[in-house]
Phi, psi and omega in degrees: 000132182287132175277136184245004179218128177236125174249108184253132181236129179253128169255186181296330186238341184224162173236133179236163182210136171248125180258135178052059185295338181267355183240252181271041187341123180225125181256125179275155179295138180298143179240151181285146170285127182265078184295320181260132000264009194290320185297317180295318179298315179300315182299316180295313181295324180292323177300322177295314180298318182295329182270354187303304183296322181296316178296321181300316181287328183281344185278142174250018183253019179089185184301140176244120182255140172287151173297125183309326183291351177306314183291322179295314181295317178299311182296320179295322179290325175297318178297312183293335178295319189228341190238006177277067187199192181298329179296311178298321180296321178296320180297313182293320177299320178296317178299317181294321179294317179296320181298333181279345182286155171299145184306323182291342183258355185287145174222129183298142176279130178261114181244113182242136182245136174229170186225135174288158181304330182278004182246035182299327179291327177285325179296333182280355181281153182277076186296344179291352175263003185301139186222131171286122185296338181085163176219128181308137006272005183275128178280154177285172178205154174280128182298326183290343181248015181269121187284343178265013184218147174243117180260120180215178175241166176207163179263115180293138176084357181267343181093169181258142181245148182271141175265127182279129172260122186261253185241218186271001181239152168260122179254122185236133174256117179261123181247114180261100180266069185234121181298146176274070180229152184308321183290347180245006181297324179297318179292321177297320178297317179296325177298312180294323178296321178297317179295321178297319180294319179295331180296340178292342180296328177107195188283000174281350175239113180259121188249130168244149185224137171230125179249121186101179184233110173224100183307322180296321180293322178296312180299320181295318180294315179299319179293320180295316179296321178297317180298329179275003182076024183238067182291134183292130178272323185229133167251120185246113185257122173252112190216169176254136186233146173231148182275139177224162182304326182261017177121172182298145176238138180276143177278110187228158178289146178289137181299322181284327181219096184301344179283342181260126180244143176201167181294130183223166176302124183282352188300321177299325177293318179301312182297318183292317184282335178288338178064201178244191184297339182266343183239001187294127179285161177276342185214137171241133177248125179253098183260081192259151177237159176268174181280006175058041177272202182275343180271146178292153182294152179263192182273102183278352176291353178294347176279340186299316182302333178298324178285325178298313181291343175275000174107008180275122185285338180218131179228127177249117185228149180268121178282342170226151173299144179255119185280161179289136004262008187298319180299316180293321178299315180298312183298316180298310181297324180295310181290328176298319177295317179299315182289337176276001175098004176295151171292165180302312181297317179296321179295321177296312182299316181295320179290324174297314182300319180298328179283336186277358179229160165099316180252184179302153179307131182212166183264003191290333181295337179265002181288318183288126177249125180256117169268112182249098181269000176264138179280355176235112178289113190243163173274156174271345178237154177265158179291145176290144170280167180303321181293339182265000182297133185279068185289343185255008185242127175283140176289141174050066179308140180092352179284174180299336180296331183295342180257358182267117183231161177291144176285162187283331186278141182298327182292331180275341190299314181302316179297323181291320177300311180300318181295322179300312182289321178297319179295319179298316180298318182290324184278326194245357183239124184267338184282117186297323181295318179295316179301315180299317180295317180296316180299318179299318180292316182303315183287342181274349186268129172281086191298129181285166179283326187279127181297326179297320178292322176302314180300319180293323176299315179294322179297318180295319178294323177300316179297321179295331186254018184299330181280347175260097189302321182297308182290327176300318178295323179296312181293326177294324178294318179295323175299321178295322179297314178294324177300319177297321180294322176298321178296319179298325179280346182071026183251002183285000000 
């Protein structure tokens, strides 16, 4: 039987692992941390990664690219530091077993890492770049970009918290803690641009926005939404952060003079945004930026544990600032996954994977750090029942699809059906792996002439994919599209 949960704990000298802690709990023998020579190599490579964007902006010689193998070498050294042992072998065996399963039977492996107090230097490492080096003929892979696995961190000894699944919408409160000053206008513009892009997702994502910091206004809004039965699922903070000896400090307005902003203790913000038991979100996103000084940015995910201890079961934080457009791409893909029914961890993994391909080699896919304090990676929305399927609504009204219709001749109809679905996949789905799988299936089907039979084909595929929330939503949407065509023909 495949194990689907690994709890890995690193101390200063050893790594331990509990497999399937909620089931047939099995504890593996502790393995030594291999500090030499890996820790020194990791430290040097990370300094390069942290300075990459800064060097890029300071250069007048055009784009500067990192050597692609930088990520491979960094990731392999992270693996060899802690996982080149029986624990790592168990993880890879589980991944291989899951990959062999039928898609309908697959369940993502939840791998959570925690750190003992004496391992603070190890906790500061960018574990989101960890990579299994592979063994011929099997190629290695980055754990953070593996779709059958969820890579996260957790706080040992704090206990597990439940993620609340609400209704058919994801409700997100975006808090922009950005001063209205010339040096921050670019960031404010990017914040508004991000919200505009997210609005393209549609009514499955409900957005509330607060610009500036007024704790009373936040509390009032959360209470009002609760009274209306619209409890916030996600609090998304876009803020400026500065590094201090005792940890990151948020750039906030001065109580005496709101026009003056400076680095302050983040705990009051944590308490206000965490709410109480009736308003507490299931997820907090910390979309933090540095002050853009001469020093490279530090690890801003160090603010995440404060939200966990305040009762938030999942916190997604950027350990490095994400530059434009990579940050917006990640955020869009992440929320698209959440609204399509992916679990939080699956949405993070898919959005990371999308960043790790396609553009020039970059470090952004390893920037998001997921603190998963829940032992069950859950969705923020529930699956639609058959009665709730949106059969009468076209996706993304106004898109090119609204003008794409079946041809009248029976001989053209199969090609037109395939073209209709292929176009929808290309226009409305951002995850490259999902698009590829859908395209392969569409082209393999001998599409019938009769629209009613087409609808039945899609219905059968929907039933096969019910456990895959993303694809189930896609097939239900396509059933709705065909349903509309039947109505136009008057044959329904």
